mmCIF file as gemmi writes it, N, C-alpha and C atoms, coordinates in Angstrom:
data_model
loop_
_atom_site.group_PDB
_atom_site.id
_atom_site.type_symbol
_atom_site.label_atom_id
_atom_site.label_alt_id
_atom_site.label_comp_id
_atom_site.label_asym_id
_atom_site.label_entity_id
_atom_site.label_seq_id
_atom_site.pdbx_PDB_ins_code
_atom_site.Cartn_x
_atom_site.Cartn_y
_atom_site.Cartn_z
_atom_site.occupancy
_atom_site.B_iso_or_equiv
_atom_site.pdbx_formal_charge
_atom_site.auth_seq_id
_atom_site.auth_asym_id
_atom_site.pdbx_PDB_model_num
ATOM 1 N N . MET Axp A 1 ? -22.507 17.526 2.914 1 0 ? 1 A 1
ATOM 2 C CA . MET Axp A 1 ? -23.509 16.869 2.112 1 0 ? 1 A 1
ATOM 3 C C . MET Axp A 1 ? -23.571 17.569 0.764 1 0 ? 1 A 1
ATOM 4 N N . TYR Axp A 2 ? -23.533 16.803 -0.304 1 0 ? 2 A 1
ATOM 5 C CA . TYR Axp A 2 ? -23.66 17.333 -1.65 1 0 ? 2 A 1
ATOM 6 C C . TYR Axp A 2 ? -25.053 16.975 -2.14 1 0 ? 2 A 1
ATOM 7 N N . ILE Axp A 3 ? -25.825 17.997 -2.485 1 0 ? 3 A 1
ATOM 8 C CA . ILE Axp A 3 ? -27.214 17.785 -2.88 1 0 ? 3 A 1
ATOM 9 C C . ILE Axp A 3 ? -27.437 18.313 -4.29 1 0 ? 3 A 1
ATOM 10 N N . PRO Axp A 4 ? -28.413 17.758 -5.012 1 0 ? 4 A 1
ATOM 11 C CA . PRO Axp A 4 ? -28.679 18.252 -6.354 1 0 ? 4 A 1
ATOM 12 C C . PRO Axp A 4 ? -29.307 19.641 -6.293 1 0 ? 4 A 1
ATOM 13 N N . PRO Axp A 5 ? -29.053 20.468 -7.282 1 0 ? 5 A 1
ATOM 14 C CA . PRO Axp A 5 ? -29.572 21.83 -7.247 1 0 ? 5 A 1
ATOM 15 C C . PRO Axp A 5 ? -31.097 21.914 -7.314 1 0 ? 5 A 1
ATOM 16 N N . SER Axp A 6 ? -31.731 20.905 -7.866 1 0 ? 6 A 1
ATOM 17 C CA . SER Axp A 6 ? -33.181 20.972 -8.047 1 0 ? 6 A 1
ATOM 18 C C . SER Axp A 6 ? -33.986 20.387 -6.892 1 0 ? 6 A 1
ATOM 19 N N . ASN Axp A 7 ? -33.322 19.71 -5.948 1 0 ? 7 A 1
ATOM 20 C CA . ASN Axp A 7 ? -34.057 19.095 -4.842 1 0 ? 7 A 1
ATOM 21 C C . ASN Axp A 7 ? -33.136 18.989 -3.634 1 0 ? 7 A 1
ATOM 22 N N . HIS Axp A 8 ? -33.367 19.8 -2.651 1 0 ? 8 A 1
ATOM 23 C CA . HIS Axp A 8 ? -32.493 19.862 -1.485 1 0 ? 8 A 1
ATOM 24 C C . HIS Axp A 8 ? -32.847 18.837 -0.411 1 0 ? 8 A 1
ATOM 25 N N . THR Axp A 9 ? -33.746 17.906 -0.727 1 0 ? 9 A 1
ATOM 26 C CA . THR Axp A 9 ? -34.095 16.862 0.241 1 0 ? 9 A 1
ATOM 27 C C . THR Axp A 9 ? -33.401 15.542 -0.071 1 0 ? 9 A 1
ATOM 28 N N . HIS Axp A 10 ? -32.639 15.485 -1.165 1 0 ? 10 A 1
ATOM 29 C CA . HIS Axp A 10 ? -31.914 14.276 -1.551 1 0 ? 10 A 1
ATOM 30 C C . HIS Axp A 10 ? -30.422 14.519 -1.387 1 0 ? 10 A 1
ATOM 31 N N . THR Axp A 11 ? -29.703 13.48 -1.049 1 0 ? 11 A 1
ATOM 32 C CA . THR Axp A 11 ? -28.241 13.582 -0.997 1 0 ? 11 A 1
ATOM 33 C C . THR Axp A 11 ? -27.645 12.74 -2.101 1 0 ? 11 A 1
ATOM 34 N N . LEU Axp A 12 ? -26.573 13.238 -2.678 1 0 ? 12 A 1
ATOM 35 C CA . LEU Axp A 12 ? -25.825 12.484 -3.662 1 0 ? 12 A 1
ATOM 36 C C . LEU Axp A 12 ? -24.618 11.84 -3.001 1 0 ? 12 A 1
ATOM 37 N N . PHE Axp A 13 ? -23.983 12.578 -2.111 1 0 ? 13 A 1
ATOM 38 C CA . PHE Axp A 13 ? -22.976 11.98 -1.231 1 0 ? 13 A 1
ATOM 39 C C . PHE Axp A 13 ? -22.825 12.85 0.002 1 0 ? 13 A 1
ATOM 40 N N . THR Axp A 14 ? -22.41 12.216 1.074 1 0 ? 14 A 1
ATOM 41 C CA . THR Axp A 14 ? -22.235 12.876 2.364 1 0 ? 14 A 1
ATOM 42 C C . THR Axp A 14 ? -20.883 12.484 2.927 1 0 ? 14 A 1
ATOM 43 N N . VAL Axp A 15 ? -20.205 13.421 3.523 1 0 ? 15 A 1
ATOM 44 C CA . VAL Axp A 15 ? -18.928 13.148 4.179 1 0 ? 15 A 1
ATOM 45 C C . VAL Axp A 15 ? -19.065 13.523 5.637 1 0 ? 15 A 1
ATOM 46 N N . ARG Axp A 16 ? -18.737 12.602 6.522 1 0 ? 16 A 1
ATOM 47 C CA . ARG Axp A 16 ? -18.732 12.887 7.955 1 0 ? 16 A 1
ATOM 48 C C . ARG Axp A 16 ? -17.486 13.692 8.281 1 0 ? 16 A 1
ATOM 49 N N . ALA Axp A 17 ? -17.657 14.776 8.994 1 0 ? 17 A 1
ATOM 50 C CA . ALA Axp A 17 ? -16.536 15.669 9.296 1 0 ? 17 A 1
ATOM 51 C C . ALA Axp A 17 ? -15.533 15.045 10.258 1 0 ? 17 A 1
ATOM 52 N N . ARG Axp A 18 ? -15.979 14.125 11.088 1 0 ? 18 A 1
ATOM 53 C CA . ARG Axp A 18 ? -15.055 13.5 12.039 1 0 ? 18 A 1
ATOM 54 C C . ARG Axp A 18 ? -14.4 12.283 11.417 1 0 ? 18 A 1
ATOM 55 N N . ARG Axp A 19 ? -13.106 12.254 11.547 1 0 ? 19 A 1
ATOM 56 C CA . ARG Axp A 19 ? -12.375 11.09 11.063 1 0 ? 19 A 1
ATOM 57 C C . ARG Axp A 19 ? -12.384 10.02 12.137 1 0 ? 19 A 1
ATOM 58 N N . GLY Axp A 20 ? -12.258 8.791 11.707 1 0 ? 20 A 1
ATOM 59 C CA . GLY Axp A 20 ? -12.126 7.693 12.651 1 0 ? 20 A 1
ATOM 60 C C . GLY Axp A 20 ? -10.773 7.754 13.331 1 0 ? 20 A 1
ATOM 61 N N . ALA Axp A 21 ? -10.615 6.996 14.377 1 0 ? 21 A 1
ATOM 62 C CA . ALA Axp A 21 ? -9.361 6.984 15.125 1 0 ? 21 A 1
ATOM 63 C C . ALA Axp A 21 ? -8.189 6.583 14.237 1 0 ? 21 A 1
ATOM 64 N N . ASP Axp A 22 ? -8.465 5.814 13.192 1 0 ? 22 A 1
ATOM 65 C CA . ASP Axp A 22 ? -7.404 5.361 12.294 1 0 ? 22 A 1
ATOM 66 C C . ASP Axp A 22 ? -7.137 6.353 11.159 1 0 ? 22 A 1
ATOM 67 N N . GLY Axp A 23 ? -7.764 7.548 11.208 1 0 ? 23 A 1
ATOM 68 C CA . GLY Axp A 23 ? -7.546 8.576 10.207 1 0 ? 23 A 1
ATOM 69 C C . GLY Axp A 23 ? -8.422 8.452 8.977 1 0 ? 23 A 1
ATOM 70 N N . LEU Axp A 24 ? -9.325 7.49 8.954 1 0 ? 24 A 1
ATOM 71 C CA . LEU Axp A 24 ? -10.201 7.307 7.807 1 0 ? 24 A 1
ATOM 72 C C . LEU Axp A 24 ? -11.387 8.266 7.881 1 0 ? 24 A 1
ATOM 73 N N . LEU Axp A 25 ? -11.897 8.653 6.74 1 0 ? 25 A 1
ATOM 74 C CA . LEU Axp A 25 ? -13.036 9.547 6.637 1 0 ? 25 A 1
ATOM 75 C C . LEU Axp A 25 ? -14.247 8.724 6.213 1 0 ? 25 A 1
ATOM 76 N N . ARG Axp A 26 ? -15.37 8.909 6.891 1 0 ? 26 A 1
ATOM 77 C CA . ARG Axp A 26 ? -16.571 8.146 6.572 1 0 ? 26 A 1
ATOM 78 C C . ARG Axp A 26 ? -17.364 8.892 5.5 1 0 ? 26 A 1
ATOM 79 N N . VAL Axp A 27 ? -17.671 8.187 4.412 1 0 ? 27 A 1
ATOM 80 C CA . VAL Axp A 27 ? -18.34 8.786 3.262 1 0 ? 27 A 1
ATOM 81 C C . VAL Axp A 27 ? -19.525 7.917 2.862 1 0 ? 27 A 1
ATOM 82 N N . TYR Axp A 28 ? -20.665 8.558 2.604 1 0 ? 28 A 1
ATOM 83 C CA . TYR Axp A 28 ? -21.834 7.853 2.07 1 0 ? 28 A 1
ATOM 84 C C . TYR Axp A 28 ? -22.057 8.341 0.65 1 0 ? 28 A 1
ATOM 85 N N . VAL Axp A 29 ? -22.13 7.414 -0.283 1 0 ? 29 A 1
ATOM 86 C CA . VAL Axp A 29 ? -22.377 7.742 -1.684 1 0 ? 29 A 1
ATOM 87 C C . VAL Axp A 29 ? -23.721 7.152 -2.079 1 0 ? 29 A 1
ATOM 88 N N . GLU Axp A 30 ? -24.55 7.952 -2.72 1 0 ? 30 A 1
ATOM 89 C CA . GLU Axp A 30 ? -25.855 7.486 -3.2 1 0 ? 30 A 1
ATOM 90 C C . GLU Axp A 30 ? -25.854 7.582 -4.722 1 0 ? 30 A 1
ATOM 91 N N . SER Axp A 31 ? -25.112 6.687 -5.361 1 0 ? 31 A 1
ATOM 92 C CA . SER Axp A 31 ? -24.998 6.729 -6.82 1 0 ? 31 A 1
ATOM 93 C C . SER Axp A 31 ? -26.349 6.484 -7.492 1 0 ? 31 A 1
ATOM 94 N N . ARG Axp A 32 ? -27.269 5.833 -6.799 1 0 ? 32 A 1
ATOM 95 C CA . ARG Axp A 32 ? -28.603 5.588 -7.369 1 0 ? 32 A 1
ATOM 96 C C . ARG Axp A 32 ? -29.388 6.881 -7.561 1 0 ? 32 A 1
ATOM 97 N N . ALA Axp A 33 ? -29.043 7.943 -6.844 1 0 ? 33 A 1
ATOM 98 C CA . ALA Axp A 33 ? -29.79 9.199 -6.936 1 0 ? 33 A 1
ATOM 99 C C . ALA Axp A 33 ? -29.343 10.075 -8.103 1 0 ? 33 A 1
ATOM 100 N N . PHE Axp A 34 ? -28.142 9.889 -8.604 1 0 ? 34 A 1
ATOM 101 C CA . PHE Axp A 34 ? -27.637 10.758 -9.666 1 0 ? 34 A 1
ATOM 102 C C . PHE Axp A 34 ? -28.552 10.806 -10.892 1 0 ? 34 A 1
ATOM 103 N N . PRO Axp A 35 ? -29.095 9.671 -11.371 1 0 ? 35 A 1
ATOM 104 C CA . PRO Axp A 35 ? -29.957 9.735 -12.559 1 0 ? 35 A 1
ATOM 105 C C . PRO Axp A 35 ? -31.25 10.541 -12.353 1 0 ? 35 A 1
ATOM 106 N N . GLU Axp A 36 ? -31.649 10.743 -11.116 1 0 ? 36 A 1
ATOM 107 C CA . GLU Axp A 36 ? -32.85 11.543 -10.861 1 0 ? 36 A 1
ATOM 108 C C . GLU Axp A 36 ? -32.626 13.02 -11.189 1 0 ? 36 A 1
ATOM 109 N N . PHE Axp A 37 ? -31.369 13.452 -11.161 1 0 ? 37 A 1
ATOM 110 C CA . PHE Axp A 37 ? -31.071 14.88 -11.281 1 0 ? 37 A 1
ATOM 111 C C . PHE Axp A 37 ? -30.085 15.225 -12.39 1 0 ? 37 A 1
ATOM 112 N N . TYR Axp A 38 ? -29.387 14.234 -12.907 1 0 ? 38 A 1
ATOM 113 C CA . TYR Axp A 38 ? -28.39 14.475 -13.937 1 0 ? 38 A 1
ATOM 114 C C . TYR Axp A 38 ? -28.566 13.468 -15.067 1 0 ? 38 A 1
ATOM 115 N N . PRO Axp A 39 ? -28.118 13.815 -16.276 1 0 ? 39 A 1
ATOM 116 C CA . PRO Axp A 39 ? -28.267 12.905 -17.412 1 0 ? 39 A 1
ATOM 117 C C . PRO Axp A 39 ? -27.214 11.794 -17.407 1 0 ? 39 A 1
ATOM 118 N N . VAL Axp A 40 ? -27.406 10.848 -16.503 1 0 ? 40 A 1
ATOM 119 C CA . VAL Axp A 40 ? -26.48 9.73 -16.35 1 0 ? 40 A 1
ATOM 120 C C . VAL Axp A 40 ? -27.276 8.528 -15.861 1 0 ? 40 A 1
ATOM 121 N N . THR Axp A 41 ? -26.866 7.347 -16.251 1 0 ? 41 A 1
ATOM 122 C CA . THR Axp A 41 ? -27.551 6.152 -15.766 1 0 ? 41 A 1
ATOM 123 C C . THR Axp A 41 ? -27.003 5.756 -14.398 1 0 ? 41 A 1
ATOM 124 N N . GLU Axp A 42 ? -27.782 4.974 -13.682 1 0 ? 42 A 1
ATOM 125 C CA . GLU Axp A 42 ? -27.336 4.482 -12.375 1 0 ? 42 A 1
ATOM 126 C C . GLU Axp A 42 ? -26.076 3.634 -12.522 1 0 ? 42 A 1
ATOM 127 N N . ASP Axp A 43 ? -26.04 2.781 -13.55 1 0 ? 43 A 1
ATOM 128 C CA . ASP Axp A 43 ? -24.861 1.936 -13.767 1 0 ? 43 A 1
ATOM 129 C C . ASP Axp A 43 ? -23.612 2.766 -14.018 1 0 ? 43 A 1
ATOM 130 N N . THR Axp A 44 ? -23.746 3.816 -14.817 1 0 ? 44 A 1
ATOM 131 C CA . THR Axp A 44 ? -22.591 4.676 -15.096 1 0 ? 44 A 1
ATOM 132 C C . THR Axp A 44 ? -22.129 5.381 -13.83 1 0 ? 44 A 1
ATOM 133 N N . ALA Axp A 45 ? -23.071 5.916 -13.067 1 0 ? 45 A 1
ATOM 134 C CA . ALA Axp A 45 ? -22.706 6.589 -11.813 1 0 ? 45 A 1
ATOM 135 C C . ALA Axp A 45 ? -22.005 5.629 -10.863 1 0 ? 45 A 1
ATOM 136 N N . ALA Axp A 46 ? -22.528 4.412 -10.727 1 0 ? 46 A 1
ATOM 137 C CA . ALA Axp A 46 ? -21.913 3.426 -9.829 1 0 ? 46 A 1
ATOM 138 C C . ALA Axp A 46 ? -20.551 2.98 -10.348 1 0 ? 46 A 1
ATOM 139 N N . ASP Axp A 47 ? -20.426 2.815 -11.674 1 0 ? 47 A 1
ATOM 140 C CA . ASP Axp A 47 ? -19.141 2.398 -12.252 1 0 ? 47 A 1
ATOM 141 C C . ASP Axp A 47 ? -18.064 3.456 -12.058 1 0 ? 47 A 1
ATOM 142 N N . ILE Axp A 48 ? -18.428 4.725 -12.256 1 0 ? 48 A 1
ATOM 143 C CA . ILE Axp A 48 ? -17.436 5.795 -12.153 1 0 ? 48 A 1
ATOM 144 C C . ILE Axp A 48 ? -17.155 6.154 -10.698 1 0 ? 48 A 1
ATOM 145 N N . LEU Axp A 49 ? -18.202 6.25 -9.884 1 0 ? 49 A 1
ATOM 146 C CA . LEU Axp A 49 ? -18.025 6.647 -8.479 1 0 ? 49 A 1
ATOM 147 C C . LEU Axp A 49 ? -17.756 5.429 -7.612 1 0 ? 49 A 1
ATOM 148 N N . CYS Axp A 50 ? -18.8 4.703 -7.326 1 0 ? 50 A 1
ATOM 149 C CA . CYS Axp A 50 ? -18.774 3.479 -6.546 1 0 ? 50 A 1
ATOM 150 C C . CYS Axp A 50 ? -20.233 3.116 -6.277 1 0 ? 50 A 1
ATOM 151 N N . PRO Axp A 51 ? -20.51 1.891 -5.903 1 0 ? 51 A 1
ATOM 152 C CA . PRO Axp A 51 ? -21.889 1.535 -5.566 1 0 ? 51 A 1
ATOM 153 C C . PRO Axp A 51 ? -22.372 2.334 -4.351 1 0 ? 51 A 1
ATOM 154 N N . SER Axp A 52 ? -23.684 2.46 -4.227 1 0 ? 52 A 1
ATOM 155 C CA . SER Axp A 52 ? -24.27 3.198 -3.105 1 0 ? 52 A 1
ATOM 156 C C . SER Axp A 52 ? -23.915 2.547 -1.776 1 0 ? 52 A 1
ATOM 157 N N . GLY Axp A 53 ? -23.747 3.382 -0.769 1 0 ? 53 A 1
ATOM 158 C CA . GLY Axp A 53 ? -23.498 2.891 0.587 1 0 ? 53 A 1
ATOM 159 C C . GLY Axp A 53 ? -22.404 3.66 1.309 1 0 ? 53 A 1
ATOM 160 N N . TRP Axp A 54 ? -22.244 3.312 2.592 1 0 ? 54 A 1
ATOM 161 C CA . TRP Axp A 54 ? -21.202 3.914 3.433 1 0 ? 54 A 1
ATOM 162 C C . TRP Axp A 54 ? -19.886 3.217 3.173 1 0 ? 54 A 1
ATOM 163 N N . ARG Axp A 55 ? -18.802 3.979 3.273 1 0 ? 55 A 1
ATOM 164 C CA . ARG Axp A 55 ? -17.459 3.41 3.205 1 0 ? 55 A 1
ATOM 165 C C . ARG Axp A 55 ? -16.497 4.317 3.961 1 0 ? 55 A 1
ATOM 166 N N . TRP Axp A 56 ? -15.407 3.726 4.408 1 0 ? 56 A 1
ATOM 167 C CA . TRP Axp A 56 ? -14.335 4.492 5.04 1 0 ? 56 A 1
ATOM 168 C C . TRP Axp A 56 ? -13.268 4.706 3.987 1 0 ? 56 A 1
ATOM 169 N N . MET Axp A 57 ? -12.758 5.932 3.88 1 0 ? 57 A 1
ATOM 170 C CA . MET Axp A 57 ? -11.763 6.256 2.857 1 0 ? 57 A 1
ATOM 171 C C . MET Axp A 57 ? -10.498 6.83 3.477 1 0 ? 57 A 1
ATOM 172 N N . LYS Axp A 58 ? -9.381 6.371 2.94 1 0 ? 58 A 1
ATOM 173 C CA . LYS Axp A 58 ? -8.092 6.978 3.251 1 0 ? 58 A 1
ATOM 174 C C . LYS Axp A 58 ? -7.959 8.246 2.414 1 0 ? 58 A 1
ATOM 175 N N . SER Axp A 59 ? -6.968 9.046 2.716 1 0 ? 59 A 1
ATOM 176 C CA . SER Axp A 59 ? -6.758 10.311 2.005 1 0 ? 59 A 1
ATOM 177 C C . SER Axp A 59 ? -6.664 10.097 0.493 1 0 ? 59 A 1
ATOM 178 N N . ALA Axp A 60 ? -5.918 9.107 0.067 1 0 ? 60 A 1
ATOM 179 C CA . ALA Axp A 60 ? -5.766 8.843 -1.371 1 0 ? 60 A 1
ATOM 180 C C . ALA Axp A 60 ? -7.097 8.419 -1.992 1 0 ? 60 A 1
ATOM 181 N N . GLU Axp A 61 ? -7.922 7.704 -1.236 1 0 ? 61 A 1
ATOM 182 C CA . GLU Axp A 61 ? -9.228 7.285 -1.747 1 0 ? 61 A 1
ATOM 183 C C . GLU Axp A 61 ? -10.176 8.483 -1.878 1 0 ? 61 A 1
ATOM 184 N N . VAL Axp A 62 ? -10.066 9.432 -0.967 1 0 ? 62 A 1
ATOM 185 C CA . VAL Axp A 62 ? -10.86 10.659 -1.073 1 0 ? 62 A 1
ATOM 186 C C . VAL Axp A 62 ? -10.448 11.414 -2.332 1 0 ? 62 A 1
ATOM 187 N N . ASP Axp A 63 ? -9.142 11.522 -2.561 1 0 ? 63 A 1
ATOM 188 C CA . ASP Axp A 63 ? -8.653 12.182 -3.778 1 0 ? 63 A 1
ATOM 189 C C . ASP Axp A 63 ? -9.18 11.478 -5.028 1 0 ? 63 A 1
ATOM 190 N N . ALA Axp A 64 ? -9.164 10.152 -5.022 1 0 ? 64 A 1
ATOM 191 C CA . ALA Axp A 64 ? -9.659 9.378 -6.164 1 0 ? 64 A 1
ATOM 192 C C . ALA Axp A 64 ? -11.162 9.578 -6.348 1 0 ? 64 A 1
ATOM 193 N N . PHE Axp A 65 ? -11.907 9.672 -5.246 1 0 ? 65 A 1
ATOM 194 C CA . PHE Axp A 65 ? -13.349 9.892 -5.329 1 0 ? 65 A 1
ATOM 195 C C . PHE Axp A 65 ? -13.643 11.257 -5.951 1 0 ? 65 A 1
ATOM 196 N N . VAL Axp A 66 ? -12.925 12.28 -5.519 1 0 ? 66 A 1
ATOM 197 C CA . VAL Axp A 66 ? -13.115 13.624 -6.085 1 0 ? 66 A 1
ATOM 198 C C . VAL Axp A 66 ? -12.792 13.602 -7.575 1 0 ? 66 A 1
ATOM 199 N N . GLU Axp A 67 ? -11.741 12.921 -7.952 1 0 ? 67 A 1
ATOM 200 C CA . GLU Axp A 67 ? -11.39 12.801 -9.364 1 0 ? 67 A 1
ATOM 201 C C . GLU Axp A 67 ? -12.485 12.055 -10.127 1 0 ? 67 A 1
ATOM 202 N N . SER Axp A 68 ? -13.083 11.045 -9.513 1 0 ? 68 A 1
ATOM 203 C CA . SER Axp A 68 ? -14.168 10.318 -10.183 1 0 ? 68 A 1
ATOM 204 C C . SER Axp A 68 ? -15.398 11.213 -10.373 1 0 ? 68 A 1
ATOM 205 N N . LEU Axp A 69 ? -15.648 12.133 -9.437 1 0 ? 69 A 1
ATOM 206 C CA . LEU Axp A 69 ? -16.734 13.099 -9.618 1 0 ? 69 A 1
ATOM 207 C C . LEU Axp A 69 ? -16.468 13.978 -10.84 1 0 ? 69 A 1
ATOM 208 N N . HIS Axp A 70 ? -15.233 14.416 -10.995 1 0 ? 70 A 1
ATOM 209 C CA . HIS Axp A 70 ? -14.863 15.215 -12.17 1 0 ? 70 A 1
ATOM 210 C C . HIS Axp A 70 ? -15.1 14.409 -13.448 1 0 ? 70 A 1
ATOM 211 N N . ARG Axp A 71 ? -14.696 13.129 -13.442 1 0 ? 71 A 1
ATOM 212 C CA . ARG Axp A 71 ? -14.905 12.285 -14.618 1 0 ? 71 A 1
ATOM 213 C C . ARG Axp A 71 ? -16.384 12.106 -14.913 1 0 ? 71 A 1
ATOM 214 N N . LEU Axp A 72 ? -17.195 11.902 -13.868 1 0 ? 72 A 1
ATOM 215 C CA . LEU Axp A 72 ? -18.627 11.705 -14.055 1 0 ? 72 A 1
ATOM 216 C C . LEU Axp A 72 ? -19.259 12.932 -14.701 1 0 ? 72 A 1
ATOM 217 N N . PHE Axp A 73 ? -18.992 14.116 -14.159 1 0 ? 73 A 1
ATOM 218 C CA . PHE Axp A 73 ? -19.584 15.329 -14.718 1 0 ? 73 A 1
ATOM 219 C C . PHE Axp A 73 ? -19.019 15.638 -16.103 1 0 ? 73 A 1
ATOM 220 N N . ALA Axp A 74 ? -17.76 15.325 -16.343 1 0 ? 74 A 1
ATOM 221 C CA . ALA Axp A 74 ? -17.187 15.513 -17.68 1 0 ? 74 A 1
ATOM 222 C C . ALA Axp A 74 ? -17.869 14.587 -18.683 1 0 ? 74 A 1
ATOM 223 N N . SER Axp A 75 ? -18.168 13.365 -18.279 1 0 ? 75 A 1
ATOM 224 C CA . SER Axp A 75 ? -18.847 12.436 -19.189 1 0 ? 75 A 1
ATOM 225 C C . SER Axp A 75 ? -20.246 12.925 -19.529 1 0 ? 75 A 1
ATOM 226 N N . MET Axp A 76 ? -20.901 13.59 -18.596 1 0 ? 76 A 1
ATOM 227 C CA . MET Axp A 76 ? -22.225 14.145 -18.868 1 0 ? 76 A 1
ATOM 228 C C . MET Axp A 76 ? -22.135 15.283 -19.873 1 0 ? 76 A 1
ATOM 229 N N . GLU Axp A 77 ? -21.105 16.109 -19.757 1 0 ? 77 A 1
ATOM 230 C CA . GLU Axp A 77 ? -20.913 17.216 -20.692 1 0 ? 77 A 1
ATOM 231 C C . GLU Axp A 77 ? -20.657 16.701 -22.09 1 0 ? 77 A 1
ATOM 232 N N . ILE Axp A 78 ? -19.839 15.671 -22.217 1 0 ? 78 A 1
ATOM 233 C CA . ILE Axp A 78 ? -19.523 15.092 -23.515 1 0 ? 78 A 1
ATOM 234 C C . ILE Axp A 78 ? -20.789 14.528 -24.15 1 0 ? 78 A 1
ATOM 235 N N . GLU Axp A 79 ? -21.599 13.809 -23.375 1 0 ? 79 A 1
ATOM 236 C CA . GLU Axp A 79 ? -22.829 13.219 -23.912 1 0 ? 79 A 1
ATOM 237 C C . GLU Axp A 79 ? -23.817 14.296 -24.335 1 0 ? 79 A 1
ATOM 238 N N . SER Axp A 80 ? -23.88 15.402 -23.605 1 0 ? 80 A 1
ATOM 239 C CA . SER Axp A 80 ? -24.842 16.457 -23.965 1 0 ? 80 A 1
ATOM 240 C C . SER Axp A 80 ? -24.412 17.211 -25.223 1 0 ? 80 A 1
ATOM 241 N N . GLU Axp A 81 ? -23.117 17.178 -25.535 1 0 ? 81 A 1
ATOM 242 C CA . GLU Axp A 81 ? -22.619 17.839 -26.743 1 0 ? 81 A 1
ATOM 243 C C . GLU Axp A 81 ? -22.845 17 -27.992 1 0 ? 81 A 1
ATOM 244 N N . GLU Axp A 82 ? -23.014 15.697 -27.813 1 0 ? 82 A 1
ATOM 245 C CA . GLU Axp A 82 ? -23.162 14.796 -28.972 1 0 ? 82 A 1
ATOM 246 C C . GLU Axp A 82 ? -24.542 14.844 -29.556 1 0 ? 82 A 1
């Protein structure tokens, strides 16, 4: 579970440690929560990450999700510098 540093009762995304029989990893993303803790809009978080909800991800999709997290936080850094 990835939680914001200022509030440990909210989740930003959760990954189930057990994979499905087909090798998929179950991931819950709460893109709606990001604006509560970071300088980003809900639309931007959903566009970069994905809409809120559960999804099953293949290995390549997990890699893409991690890369999208990097892009999201990088976009916040760029906006704060402007």
